[in-house]
VEXBA-738980 format. One record per residue: residue in one letter; x, y, z of N, C-alpha, C in turn. Coordinates in steps of 0.02 Angstrom, whole numbers, plus 50000, padded with zeros to 5 digits. Layout:
AXYZXYZXYZ
...
***
This chain:
X556594580059206556284574259173556274575359098
X556364569759061556374570158988555804566058958
X555724566658893555214562658857555524559558796
X555324553458781555514549958720554884548358682
X554834550858620554234549858579554414545758518
X554014540658503554124536758442553754539958384
X554104540658328553794543258266554094539658206
X554284533358216554564529358162554074524058140
X554344518758110553924513258085553664514758015
X553314509757987553074510457918552314510957913
X551954510057968551234510857966550884506557915
X551074500157912550804495757859550054494957863
X549764495457923549044494557930548644500557905
X549004505957890548674512057866548824513457793
X549104508557758549204509457686548524509757651
X548454513857598548984517157559549204523957584
X548894526557637549084533257661549824533557679
X550074528257708550764528457732551284526657679
X551064525457618551544524957563551874531657549
X551504537057563551754543757546551894548057607
X551654546157666551764550257726551904545857786
X552314548157831552384545157897551714545357932
X551514539757964550854539357994550764544558050
X551314546658081551254551558135551094558558110
X551074559358044550874565758014550134565757996
X549794560158003549084559757987548704564258037
X548254568458011547904573158055547314569858091
X547254571258154546664569558194546344576158214
X545724577258191545394583758200545854589458177
X546164588258118546574593258083547234594958117
X547464590658163548124591758193548514585258189
X549124585458159549514579358152549634575858219
X549644569258218549724565458280550354567258317
X550904568358282551534570058316551474576658353
X551084581258326550974587758360550564586758423
X550074582258420549674580858479550104577558533
X550564573258512551024570158560551454575558593
X551714580158553552124585558581551704589958628
X551074591158610550624595058653550574591858722
X550434585258723550324581858787550954581558829
X551524580458797552154580058833552324586758865
X552274592158826552464598758853551954601458902
X551314599558894550814601558943550954598359011
X551324592859011551524589559073552134592759104
X552394598059072552954601659099553634599259076
X553644594659028554274591959003554514596158944
X555144598258947555414602658895556004599658858
X556234593858879556804590558847556544584158814
X556504584158747556154578958710556624575658659
X556594569058656556954565158605556424561758562
X556474562358496555994559258451556364554058408
X556094547958410556364542558368556044542858299
X556454543058247556204543558178556534538158135
X556244537158076556544532458028557194535258000
X557614530857976558244532857947558124537557888
X558464543257888558404548157834557774552357836
X557404552057890556784555957895556894563457886
X556444566557849556434573857843555754576657862
X555224572457857554534574857868554424576957941
X554584572557988554484574158059554934579958079
X555554579658059556024585058075555764591758046
X555494591457985555264597557953554664600657989
X554234596458018553644598958052553794601258124
X554134597058162554254598458233554854603058242
X555354602158200555954606358204556324605458270
X556564611058297556944610758359556514611258421
X555844611558412555384611558469555204618458496
X555464623758464555334630458491554594632258492
X554204629358447553484630758446553154628458510
X553464623758545553204621258609553624623658668
X554084628158655554564630458706554944624558736
X555144620058690555504613958710556134613258669
X556564608658691557164606958653557084599858627
X557104599058561556984592558530557624589958496
X557794583758511558334580158477558044574058443
X558384571558392558134565958353558624560158354
X558354554058358558754548058351558444543758297
X558864540258259558624536158204558724528758219
X558214524758200558284517558201558494515158131
X558984510858128559194508158063558644503958032
X558244500858075557684496558053557184496258110
X556554494258096556054493758149556184487758194
X556604488758244556834483258287556444482758353
X555904486558360555484485858419555544491658468
X555044491958513555014497558561555574497258612
X555784491258631556334490758679556984493158647
X557054492158583557654494458548557684502058547
X557104505358539557084512658540557354515258607
X557134512158662557374514058728558134513058732
X558364507458706559074505758709559504511058675
X559304513258615559724518158579559634525258606
X559124526258647559004532958676559414534058740
X559714528858767560064529458832560584535158833
X560994536058780561484541558783561174548458789
X560554549158767560204555558770559844556658836
X559674551158869559274551658930559704551058993
X560224546858990560664546159048560304543359108
X560394546559166560094544259229559414547459243
X559184551659197558554555259209557954550559205
X557434552259241556784548959232556484551559167
X556064547359136555784549659072555104546559057
X554734550159016554094547958989554214544958920
X553984538858910554044535558844553344535558813
X553274539258758552614540558729552594538058657
X552164533258643552084530958574551674536058536
X551974538758483551694544758450551034543958416
X550784537658408550134536758377549584535358428
X549724536858491549224536058545548934542858564
X548294542958579547974548858606547554546758666
X547494551158715547084549558773546794555958803
X546214555058833545854560758861546244563858919
X546274570458919546564574058975547324574258977
X547654571158927548384571458925548714567058976
X549354568558991549754564159033550014567559097
X549854573759107550134577559163550014574159230
X549394571959242549244569059307549604562359318
X549734558759263550084552359269550834553359282
X551114558659255551804560359270551874561959345
X551394565759371551404567359443551344561059485
X550914556459465550824550259503551474546159504
X551794545759447552424542059441552954544959488
X553034551459487553534554659530553364553859603
X552724553959619552514553159689552634545959714
X552504540959671552574534059692553304531859698
X553754535159662554454533459665554614526559637
X554244524459586554354517759557554864518059500
X555104512159481555564511659424555194511559358
X554564509459361554154509059300553424510259319
X553094514559282552394516059294552014515359228
X551524510859226551144509459166550444512359170
X550174514359113549484516659109549074511059078
X548554508859114548144503359092547444505759074
X547154502559024546474504459002546074498158988
X545464497859013545034491959001544784491958929
X544874486358896544684485858825544274479458814
X543844479458762543444473458748543824468258707
X544404470158679544774465658634545514465258655
X545654462658714546344462758741546854458958697
X546614454558654547074450858611547444455258561
X547204461458553547534466258508548114469958540
X548174469358606548634473658642549104469658688
X549604473158714549954470558771549504471458832
X549474466558876549024466958933549414465658998
X549114467959053549414467059119548954462759162
X549254458159198548894454259247549024457359315
X548474459259349548524462759412548234458359468
X548614457459521548374453759580548514457859642
X548004458759683548064462459745548374469359735
X548164472659680548394479459667549094479959639
X549404474259620550074474459592550094470859524
X550494473559479550604470159415551074464259426
X550844458359407551264452359416551524449759349
X551184451859294551404449259229551164453959174
X551574454759122551364458359062551504453859002
X551014453558956551064449158898550844452958836
X551224452358782551064455758720550574451558678
X549984454358664549474451258622549364443858639
X549104442558699549034435658722548524431758680
X548684425458666548214421158629547664418658675
X547814417958739547304415958788547164421858835
X546554422158860546344427858902546754428158967
X547034433958980547394435259043547034440559083
X546874446159050546484451459081546254456059025
X545814460759043545594465658993545934472459004
X546484472359041546854478559055547424479359004
X547284483158952547794484458901548314489358928
X548934488058910549474492758927549494497958871
X549334504158887549314509458837550024511158815
X550074515258763550724517258737551034523158774
X550934523358840551224528658881551554525258941
X552214525858946552604522558999553034527759034
X553164526659098553614531059136554144526859170
X554774528959163555334524859186555854528959224
X556244525359266556884528059289557434524259251
X558054525359269558614522659229558674515059230
X558314511659274558364504359276558084501059214
X557674504659176557394501859114557944500159064
X558504503659067559044502359019559364495559032
X559414493759095559664487059112559164481759089
X558524483459096557994478759076557994477459001
X558054482758960558024481758888558634477958861
X559204478558897559794474858876559694467358883
X559234465458928559104458358940558604455358890
X558264459658852557734457258807558034453758747
X557784447758733558004443958675557494444958618
X557724444858556557264445558499556724440158501
X556104442258488555564437458486555494434258418
X554924431058406554794427958342554694433358288
X554844431758227554734436358172553984436658159
X553694442558167552974443458160552764443258086
X552134441458071551894441458002551994448257969
X552254448157908552364454357872553014457757889
X553394455057937554034458057957554614453657932
X555194456557925555774452857902556264451257958
X556194454858014556664453958069556274453558135
X556584450258184556284449758250556374456358288
X555894457858331555904464158368556064462858442
X556304468158475556384468058547555764471258578
X555344467258609554704469858633554774472758704
X554384477858717554424481358782554104477558840
X553574473358829553314469558886553834465058919
X554304462558880554834458258909555274462258958
X555384468658941555764472958986555384474359050
X554724475359044554314476359103554324470159148
X554284464259116554284458059154554954457159190
X555494459159157556154458659189556174462859252
X555904468959249555894473259308555484470059365
X554914467159347554494463859397554864457959428
X555164453759386555504447759410556114449359453
X556414455159442557024456959480556874461659538
X556234462159556556054465559618556004473159614
X556024475959555555954483159550555214485159557
X555104491159581554424493459594554084495459528
X553564491659509553184493059448552474494659468
X552264500759455551604503159476551184504659414
X550554506559426550114508059369549574512959389
X549294516059339548684520059345548184517359294
X547554517259312547044515359263546774521659231
X546794521959165546564527759128545814528459139
X545594534159163544894535159179544474537459119
X544784541059073544434543159013544574538458955
X544484540958895544604536858836545344536658818
X545534531358784546204530558757546144527158690
X546554529158642546514526258575547214525458545
X547354519358523547944517858483547714518158411
X547954523158374547684524558307548064520758252
X548124514258261548524510358214548154507958152
X547484508358152547084505958096546604511458074
X546334511058012545864516157989545274517158036
X544994511658062544434512258109544634516158171
X545244515058195545484518558254545584525958241
X545824527658181545894534758163545224538258166
X544704535158138544044538158137543764538758208
X543884533658249543644534058319544024539358358
X544674539858347545064545058380544844551958359
X544704552758295544444559058269543784560858303
X543354555958310542704557058343542794559058416
X543234555658451543344557058522543594564258533
X544054566458492544324573258499543804578458479
X543444577158424542944581958402542374582658453
X542234577358490541694577758540541854582658596
X542494584858601542694589358655542844596458632
X542754597958567542934604558543542434609858564
X542654616158561542224621858572542174625858506
X541604629058497541494632758434541994638558426
X542274638958366542714644458348542674645458273
X542354650858252542264652358181542694658358164
X543214657358123543684662658107543564665858039
X543114663058000542964666057935542334670357940
X542294675357897541704679657893541314678357828
X541544673557789541264672357723540784666457723
X540254667157763539734662057767539064665257749
X538744662757696538124665857672537564664957723
X537084669657723536544669557773536124663157772
X536034660057714535614654157710535954647757735
X536584648057749536944642257774536724640657845
X536574634257859536354632157925536944629057962
X537104631858020537644629158062537344626858128
X537454620558145537184617658206537744614158245
X537694614458311538184610958353538844614758357
X539334611458387539994614558398540434613458336
X540674619058309541074618758248541684623258254
X542214621358219542804625658212542914626558137
X542924632858115542994634358044543564639358036
X544044637857993544644641757986544574647957943
X545084652157945545094658357907545084657057832
X544744661557796544734661257724544274656157694
X543924652357735543454647257710542804650557689
X542534648357632541904650957605541384645457606
X540804646957636540264642157639539634645457611
X539334642257561538784645557525538234640757506
X537704643657476537144639857450536724636657504
X536504630557491536054626957537536454622657587
X537044624557602537484620357644537224619757715
X537314613857743537164612557813537814610057846
X538014613457899538624611757936538414609558005
X538464603158019538194600458082538754597258123
X538924600458178539474598058219539294592358266
X539794589958303540474592858307540894591158245
X541234596258220541664595358163542164601058159
X542664600058116543154605358104543264605958029
X543284612158005543434613757936544034618357936
X544544616857896545164620557897545124627257862
X545694629957844545744636557813545674636157737
X545404641457708545374642357636545014636657600
X544494634057632544074628957600543494632257563
X543204628657517542604630857482542074625457491
X541534627157524540974622557536540354625557503
X540054621957456539474624657420538944619257413
X538324621057433537754616557426537914609557452
X538194609157511538414602757538538214601757610
X538184595457630538054593657699538704590757729
X538944594057781539524591557818539264589457886
X539274582957899538964580257959539434579358017
X539164577058074539544576358136540164571958128
X540664573458168541284569658174541664569258108
X541674574958073542054575558011542584580958020
X543174579657995543694584757993543904585857921
X543894592157900544064594057832544704598157834
X545224596057798545864599457799545854606057761
X546424609357760546484615857726546414615057650
X546134620357619546094620857546545674615457513
X545234612357552544784607257523544194610757488
X543914607357438543334609957403542794604557401
X542194606357424541634601557425541034604957394
X540774602157340540204604857304539684599357294
X539054600757312538514595857305538694589357340
X539044589857395539274583957430538904582557494
X538984576557519538684574457582539174569757616
X539454571857672539974567957705539894568257781
X540024562657813539924562257886540414557057914
X540634558357976541074553758012541674551757969
X542034556657946542584555457899543164560257911
X543734558657883544324562957886544524564657814
X544554571057799544734573457732545384577457739
X545894575457703546544578757707546554585257667
X547104588957674547184595157637547114594157561
X546834599257528546824599657455546384594357422
X545964590957460545504586057430544924589657397
X544614586357349544054589257313543494584057307
X542894586057327542304581657323541764585257283
X541544582157228540984584857189540554578857171
X540144576957218539794570557213539194570657260
X538614568757234538004568957275537924562557316
X538324557457304538274551257343538534552557414
X538194549657462538374550557532539014546857549
X539494550257579540124547357599540144546957675
X540274540957702540284539957774540884535657794
X541114536357856541634532057885542234531457838
X542464537157811542964537057758543574541357775
X544134539757743544744543757749544984545357679
X545014551757663545194554057596545874557557600
X546364554857565547044557357569547144564057535
X547734566857546547904573557520547854573657444
X547484578657417547424579457345546944574557313
X546574570657352546094565957323545534569657287
X545274566557235544714569457196544154564357194
X543574566257219542984561957218542464565357173
X542274562057118541784564857072541224559957059
X540684562357030540104558057015540174555156945
X539914549156937539824546356870539074545556859
X538874542456805538164542256787537814535856810
X538144532056853537824526056878537384527556938
X536894523256949536484523757009536724518557059
X537014520957112537314516457161536994517357229
X537004512457274536724513457341537084518957379
X536734522157423537024527457464537464524457518
X537944528557542538344526457600538974522657582
X539344525057532539974521857513540494522657569
X540904517557579541444517957627542104518057588
X542514523157601543124524257561543734524757606
X544294521957584544934522957616545424524557560
X545544530957547545854533257485546524536557500
X547044534357466547704537157475547804543757440
X548374546957452548524553457424548494553357348
X548224558857319548204559957246547834554557208
X547364551257242546944546257209546344549657177
X546024546257129545404548757100544894543057101
X544294544457126543764539557130543144542357097
X542814538557054542174540557025541634536457058
X541114539757082540564536257115539924536857073
***
């Protein structure tokens, strides 16, 4: 069995972060999303992986490489343009052949990984197996209509209510999907796009209409499509809620208060009146002084925080915070600098800051 992972697209909903980085490199609890996708795929026992990347990509290739870090073999395919998820399947056919495969959207995360769903797919012997998750806002997703335990229809972002069963970004197929995607016609040009896409729900509907066995599993734990800043923060929170304490540095002063489950990397120095309250993760070679780092925060490598207060946020590598104003629900890009000015402002600023930005509070 093989795996196909998407790591292309432009991540327009995550700008300005994605002006400088592929969105699949954004860290969730200090691990890039593409690495988490590789983790889940290989934990399911799959060692032959194809990754879809943008034309001319070097970032994803540079990080994942040939897959040896996962004891896997990784090949790359490029899309000339963002032509849709069905198009990715179409151009992957020469690499997959007649094999069954897992199609994994690289910006999705879910509790417990995908191993049990791969087993269910192989056991059921279906041509297509979808993972469904109940959501409060089905209009944001592709959804499935289920009757008498069978999927009868799939619709992408329905304007009228069909069901609350969102189709997650994890699909399992046999070779019949290639015939299905060939039948897909370009849809309407979506807002902000220049070309029409080949959508994957149409391929699923083709399989249903032509009598192929389409089965599903309902995701029992959490699932998150991290396409927006709010989703990144929620995904970060979900993963941090499951961590176990691991402190690799010895440079923590006696007066520092550490509470809850925390992961702290090598070479990090924590001093003064600092309070570290988990669940949270702090990377390697950071400097934390006289600061409060609150729950559901991830701090990247080489970050410096002095006289700061931050909670429920994602801080990238090499960021610097020297500001007494409370920062919450924020994403601070690589090399960002947050400093204080002399104004008196309300507490609880919300920030979404791109790489190498500077903000005075």
